N, C-alpha and C positions, 0 to 999 in steps of 0.2 A: 170819711176817707176809707176806702176799702183796701184792706191789705191782703195780698194773695200769698199764702204760705208756699214755700219752695217745695217742689216735688221731691219725694223721697228718692234717694239714689237707688238705681236698679240693683237687684241682688246679683252678686257675682256668680257667673256660670262656672261649674266645675271644670277644671283644666284636665283634659285627657292625658294619660301617661304616654310618653313618646313611644312610637313603634321602634322595635329593635332595628338597628342599622345592619346592613349585610355583614359588617365586621363583627357584630355581636352575635350573629346567628351561628349555630353549630352546623358545620358542613363536613360531610365525609370527603376526604381527599383521596383520590385514586393515585397510587404511586405506580409509575410505569415499571414494567419488568426491566431488569438489567442482568448482566452476566459478567462475572470475573473470568479472566482467561489466564491459563497457565500453559506456557510453551515448553516443550522438551527439545533436546538437541537433535533428535531424530527427525523432527518435522511435525510431530503431533501436537494437538491442542486439547486442553480440558476446559470445559465451560461449566461454571457453577451459577445457576440462574436463581435470582432472588426476586421476591415480591410478585410471584405468579404461581398459580396452581390450576390444574385442569379441573373440569367438573368431575365429581365422584364417578368412578367406574370407567373413565375414559383414558386412553393411552395419550401420552404427551411426547412431543418431539421438539428438538431444536432443528429449525428448517433453514437451510442455506439456499438462497434464491439467486441465480446468476443475473447480474445486471445487464450483461450484453448477450443478446440471443445468439450472436455469431460465435460466442465462446462456448456456451452450453445451453441446451434447451430444457433440461430437466432439473428440478430442484433436488437437493440432497437432504434426506431426513435422518437425523440421528436420535435414537431413543433417549428420552430423559428418564432417569431412575433416581431414587432417593440418594441424596448426597449428604455431606456434613452440614451441621447447623440448620437443618430443616430445609435445605435448598435442594434443587433438582440438578443432576449432573449429566452432561453428555460429553462423549469423547470422539474427537476426530483423529483417528490413528494416522501415523505416518504412511502406512501402506494403503490407506483409502485413496481412491482416485478422485481428485478434484481438479477439474480443468483449469488451465491458466486464465486468470482474469480477476474480476472483482465480484464478491459474493456478499449480499446483504443478509444479515442474521435476524431470524424471527423465532418465536415460539408458537406452537399450535397444538391443539388437541383434536382428536378424531371428530370429524364433522364440523369443525370451526375453521374460520379463515385465519391464516398466519398473522401474528401481531409483531410489529417491529419492536426491537428492544434496544436499550441504551448500554453503553460500555460501563463496566465497573472498574475494578482494579486489574491492570494487565501486568503479569509477572513474565517478562520476556528476557530475563537474564540469560537463559540458555541459548538465546539467539545471538548474543553479542559475540562477535568474532567467532562465529560458529564454524567448526570444522566437521564436515559430514563424515559419516562412517565410510570406510572403503567399500566399493561395490560398483557394479556397472548398470544397476537399475536406474530409472529416472530419479532425479533429485527433486524432492517435494519441499517447497518452502511456503509457509502460510504465516502471514503477519496480520493480527487484528489491529484495527485502528478506528478512530472516531471520524465520521463523515462531517462535512461542513454543516449539516443539520443536527449534529450531535448524536447520530445513531451508530450502532455497532456494525462494522463490515469487516470483511477479510480480503486481503490481497493475496492471491495464490499464484505460484509459479510451479511448473512441472516441466523440467528440462532433462534431456538425456545428457550428452556431453555438455559440460558447462565450463566457461572461462570466466572466473571471478576476478574482477578488477580489485586491486589492492591500493597501494600508495600511488598517488597521481601528483606529478610535479610539472609546473610550467617553468621550463628552463630556457630563458631567453626567448628565442623564436621557435620553440619546439615543445611538444607534449611528450613527457616521459612517463611510462606506466609500467608497473610490475603487477603480476597476477599469478593465479594458480589454476591449474586445470583439474577438473573433477569428473568422476564417473566415466573414466576410460580404463580399459584393462591394462594398458602399458603406456603411461604418459610420456616416457622418454622416447619411445618409438613414434608416438603420435606427433610429438613436437619436433622431431627431427625433420628439418627442411621446411618447417611451418613459417608462414608469413602473416603479418597483419594486413588485412585488406580494408581500405576505406572506400565505401560506396556512396556516391552522391545520390541522394534520395530522389532528386527530380528526374534524372535520366539514367541512373544505374552505372554511370561512368565510374571506373575503379582505378585505384592506385595502390601499390603495396610497399611495405617497408619490412626489413628483416626482423627476425625474432631471435633473441638469445634465450636458450633453455637450460634449466638445471633441475633434473628430476621432473617433478610435476609443476615447477615454477617457470614462468616466462617473463620476459621484459622486452620492451620495444620503445623506440623514439620516433615520433612523427614530426618532421619539420613542417611548420605551418606554410612554408613557401610552396610545398607540393600541392595541397588543395587550392591555395591562392592563385596558382599559376593558371588555372582554368576558371577563375571567378568571373561570372558574367555581369556583376553589378547588383544582382538581387541577393537575398539571403540564401546561401547554400548550406545544406545540412549533409554531413558525411557520417554515415553509420560505420562503426568499427567492428570487424569480424576477425576471428582467429581461424586461419585456413591451413589445414595440414597439407602435406605434399600429396597425399591421397585421401579421399573421403570428403565428407561434407563440412563446410565451415560452421563455426559456432559463434553466436553473437557474444561480444564482450559485455558483461553486465556486473552489477554489484547487488546481490540479493541475500548474501549470507550475514545478515545482521538484523536489528530490530526496527529499522526505519522503512516504513511502507512506501513513502513517497519522497524520494531524494531530490527531485528537481528543485524545489524551493529551499532546500536546506543545504545541500552540498554545492557550493558555488566556488568558481575559480576565476582568477583574473584573466582579462582579455589582453591580447598582445597585438600591436599594430604590425602589419606586414605589407610589403609592396605587392601590387597586383596590376594586371594589364589595364584595368579600368580605374586606377587610382588607388589611394590608400584604403586598405581594408583592415579589419581586425578579426582575429580568430579566438574562439573560446571553447573549451570543452564543457560538456554538461551531461547530466543524466536525464533521459527522456521520462515520460510518464510511466514507462514500463521498467525504469531503472536500468536501461541499457545505455552504454556509453557512446556519445556522438561528439562531433565537432561542428560548430557553426561558424561560417565565414560570411561577413556582412560588411557594409560600409563603415568606415571608421568614424 
């Protein structure tokens, strides 16, 4: 009988060391530039830029790019100079002209394309309940904010005569507003005989209500029955203006604080009101420009 010996077990092959996973690899992380903003009560802004340096020997700028070509066509370049804690600093003075609208904030060096930056810490305490200095020059308001994509932008207003809305009350079937007039030489004379004019946006139809004045302060009450009387059944928007006895009217707005976009934040109750086409409701609101309006629509 023939016996066959078992074949020897194959020799074990060496096991290679595992390749490093991406999490184990050392990767340099690029930190996007950002800027802290400090506001002053005059309307100026100071920007301290972190995590960005221009190439050696090149000038650096904070670049404000207008988002709306109808507002402005040219960017604004502010020199960046050495600031505290190794950062670069740029200053937008209150006297610098910045057209009304939205401006996106970038950094750039000579010969390089502007780079979008992120918001850092915003110190806007000087803007809360801001009272502008007396004067007749245009009122400059600039509020930094984070966009929906997380970038840094500015909302800018530049207004001559300005009617700032203050306390707003919905009192029964009426809207009661107090405010203050700025940037006029003689507020008492300006407000003498003034009225509030509500203009329907669709056809410019207007109605007026009287104004009570005290120095540079004003107050008025708009009964909702007035705009509802001509309600057509669609949504009507009535924009509110302060109109002097002589001279140009001024849009009533709220811009002297630290809130760039009031429309989603400052909300007021709607009130039902009788109208020719059935029950309607009226509600005050701030527009995307922080101007005060009233909307009348189906209840």
